[in-house]
C-alpha positions as CSV (number, residue, x, y, z in Angstrom):
1,M,-33.0,66.6,0.1
2,K,-33.0,63.7,-1.9
3,K,-32.9,66.1,-5.1
4,V,-29.9,68.1,-4.1
5,L,-28.0,65.0,-3.1
6,R,-28.9,63.4,-6.6
7,W,-27.7,66.5,-8.3
8,I,-24.6,66.7,-6.4
9,V,-23.5,62.7,-6.9
10,T,-25.0,62.2,-10.7
11,V,-23.4,66.1,-12.1
12,P,-20.1,65.2,-11.2
13,A,-20.0,61.9,-12.3
14,G,-21.6,62.9,-16.1
15,V,-19.0,65.5,-16.1
16,L,-16.2,62.9,-15.4
17,L,-17.7,60.4,-17.5
18,V,-17.8,62.8,-20.5
19,V,-14.5,64.0,-19.7
20,F,-12.9,60.4,-19.7
21,L,-14.7,59.5,-22.8
22,V,-13.2,62.6,-24.8
23,A,-9.7,61.7,-23.3
24,N,-9.8,58.3,-24.8
25,R,-10.9,59.0,-28.3
26,A,-7.5,57.3,-29.9
27,P,-8.5,54.9,-32.6
28,V,-7.7,51.1,-30.9
29,A,-8.0,47.8,-32.6
30,L,-8.5,45.1,-29.8
31,S,-6.6,41.8,-30.4
32,L,-7.7,38.5,-29.3
33,D,-4.2,36.7,-30.0
34,P,-2.0,36.8,-27.3
35,L,0.5,35.2,-29.4
36,S,1.1,37.3,-32.4
37,T,1.2,41.1,-31.5
38,A,2.4,42.3,-34.8
39,A,-0.7,40.6,-37.1
40,P,-3.0,39.1,-34.8
41,A,-5.6,36.5,-36.2
42,L,-8.4,37.9,-34.2
43,A,-8.4,41.3,-34.3
44,T,-11.0,43.9,-34.6
45,P,-11.5,46.9,-36.2
46,A,-9.9,50.0,-35.0
47,L,-12.1,52.0,-33.2
48,P,-12.1,55.1,-30.6
49,L,-11.6,53.6,-27.2
50,W,-14.8,55.4,-25.9
51,I,-16.7,53.2,-28.1
52,W,-15.4,50.0,-27.1
53,L,-15.8,51.0,-23.3
54,T,-19.3,52.0,-24.1
55,L,-20.1,48.6,-26.1
56,F,-18.8,46.8,-23.0
57,L,-20.7,48.7,-20.5
58,F,-23.7,48.1,-22.3
59,A,-23.0,44.2,-22.7
60,G,-22.1,44.2,-19.1
61,V,-25.4,45.7,-17.6
62,G,-27.6,43.6,-20.2
63,L,-25.8,40.0,-19.4
64,G,-26.1,41.2,-15.8
65,A,-29.7,41.8,-16.2
66,L,-30.4,38.5,-18.1
67,A,-28.7,36.5,-15.4
68,M,-30.8,38.6,-12.9
69,W,-34.0,37.7,-14.9
70,V,-32.7,33.7,-15.3
71,S,-32.0,33.4,-11.5
72,D,-35.3,34.9,-10.3
73,H,-37.3,32.3,-12.4
74,E,-38.2,30.2,-9.1
75,L,-39.3,33.2,-7.6
76,R,-41.9,34.5,-10.3
77,V,-43.0,30.7,-10.5
78,R,-43.5,30.7,-6.8
79,A,-45.3,33.7,-6.7
80,K,-47.5,32.8,-9.8
81,A,-48.8,30.0,-7.5
82,D,-49.5,31.8,-4.4
83,R,-51.3,34.2,-6.8
84,L,-53.4,31.2,-8.0
85,E,-53.4,29.7,-4.4
86,L,-54.8,33.0,-2.8
87,K,-57.5,33.7,-5.7
88,A,-58.7,30.1,-5.0
89,L,-58.9,30.9,-1.0
90,K,-60.9,34.1,-2.2
91,K,-63.3,32.1,-4.0
92,A,-64.2,29.4,-1.5
93,A,-64.1,32.1,1.1
94,A,-67.1,34.1,-0.8
95,A,-68.9,30.4,-1.4
96,A,-68.9,29.5,2.3
97,P,-71.7,30.5,4.5
98,S,-71.4,33.5,6.5
99,P,-71.1,33.2,10.5
100,D,-74.0,34.4,12.3
101,P,-73.5,38.2,13.1
102,T,-74.4,37.8,16.9
103,G,-71.3,35.4,17.0
104,E,-73.3,32.4,18.3
105,P,-72.4,29.0,16.8
106,A,-74.9,27.7,14.1
107,R,-77.1,25.1,15.4
108,N,-78.3,21.8,13.7
109,A,-82.3,21.9,13.5
């Protein structure tokens, strides 16, 4: 069921993406100068719009992944501390004397 649903969603989305990218193939120069539209001081070379869209999409995904990785730093540090504590507790439990299998408390001689 999940595979069918995945195909029902991804195939039309892929078709729409391809149609969108083909429809936006006119060359576009991006300008970062809001004051001069005729001769902008900061302008990019004219590339098809789909290239710009794809570049910004990948840049956004990459920046989002980087932000998630940086924000999870504290969690990773805590997880490492927990792993080390668990390892120490297992080592201490292995070194401790085993209890009497009958369940009786140990008697001092």
